[in-house]
N, C-alpha and C positions, 0 to 999 in steps of 0.2 A: 418175754422181750422187754428190754430196758429202753425207755423212750427219753431222749435228751433233747432239750431245746437250748441252744446257745443264744444269748441276747446281748446286743449293744445298742448304741443310740440310733444308728442309721442302717445297720445290717449290710454294710458294704466294705467294712474293714475287719474289725476284730471278731465279730460273731461268725461270719462266713469262714474266716481263717480258722477259727476253732472247730467249726463244723467239718471242714475238709481235712484238717489235721487229725481229728478224732476218727473220721472215717478211714483214714490211712492206717492209723494204729489198729483199729478193729479188723481191717483187711489183713494186716500183717500177722495178726493173731488168729486168722481164719475164723472170725466170730461175726461176720456180717449179718448172719441170720438171727443173731441174738440181740441186735440193736437197731433202733430207729433213731436217726440223728438228723436234726434240722436246725435252722437258725432264723432269727427274727429281730426286728427293731422295736424300740420303745416309741420312736417318733414316726411321723408320716413323711418326713423330708425327702427320703430317697426311694420310696415305694416304687417298685417296677424297674429300678436301676440295677445294672450289673455290678460286679465286684469292682471296687476302686482299683485303678491301674497300678498303684503301688503294692497293694495286696496281691493282685494278680501276678505281677512281676516277681514278687518274693516267693509266692507259692510255686510258680513255674521253676524258679531257680532251685528250690528245694525238692523238686520232683513230686509235688503234691497236686493231684488232679482236682480241678475245681470248675468243671463245666456245668452250664445250665442254671447258674444261680441268678435269681432276681430277688431284690429286697422285698420283704413282706413285713407287716406289723404284727407284733404279738397281740393276742386277744385274751379276754377273760377265760374263754373256753380252753385255751392252751393249758391252763392250770390243771384241769381235769385230764387232759389228753396226755401230758408228759409226767414222767416220774421225777425228773430233775430239770429245773430251769436255772441256767447258769449265766450270770451276768459278769461283766468285766470290771466294773468299778462301782463305787458307792452310789453314784448318780443313776446308773443302770438299775441297781437294786431298788432305790426309792421309786423310780418310774415303773418298774415291774410290779411293785406293791400297789402303786396307784392304779395300775391296770387290773390287777386281780383282786384287790381289796385287802386280803390278809394271807399270810402264809401258814394257815392252820395245819397243813400237812407236812410242813418243814421240807419243802421241795426247792426253795430258792437259796442259791449260794453264789459266791464269787468264785471264779475259776481257780484263782491262786490260793483260795482257802484250803485246797487239798495238798498244798506243798508245805515244805518246812518253813517257808518265808511268806506267809499270807500278805498280800498287797494288791493294789489295783494294777490293771494292765493299761498302760498309757495309750491314748487314742492317737494312732499315727496320722489321722486327718489333721491334727494340730501339731504333733511333734515332727512329722515327716520321717520318723525313724522306724521303718518297717522291719528292720533287722532286730531291733530290741523287742518290738511287739511280737514278732515271730518267735523269738527265743522264749519269751514269757508264755505265749500260747502253747508252744511245744511242751515246756516244763509243766504247765497246768494240765494239759491233756494227758500226758504220761502219768502224772500223779493221780489224776481223777480216774484213769483206767485202773491203776493199781488199787485205789480205794474201792472201786466197784468189784474187782476180783476178790478182795478180802471180805466183802459182804456176801459173797455167794456161798 
């Protein structure tokens, strides 16, 4: 089983979007039993809160199920629990490394590092543009899934 943790600042926009998009891809490929997918925050600001209304609206518009999510914070123990810890931007990566100490197992990546155009995924909390964030998350998850398939 491949265990993936998607991480962003608050766990209410980008990382739950990636979690549920990836779950949709895995279901589409009939591989749900092969993966464990979850998401978390690097901060404590939104702990216990549901998905941001903009993310929720965009996921519903795209037909992506996202029920039952509550924001949680990433912990040091997550480094041992997961095979991949996937951040959305450089600040996420710095904060993830602050939490875990170091990436000796080479498990920490940015989601769009798996695409042909590595870059950060903008935080729609600030930009207000959930369409662009969704497009980037979808691109990253599709590319990440293909990467995982090539490694099998």
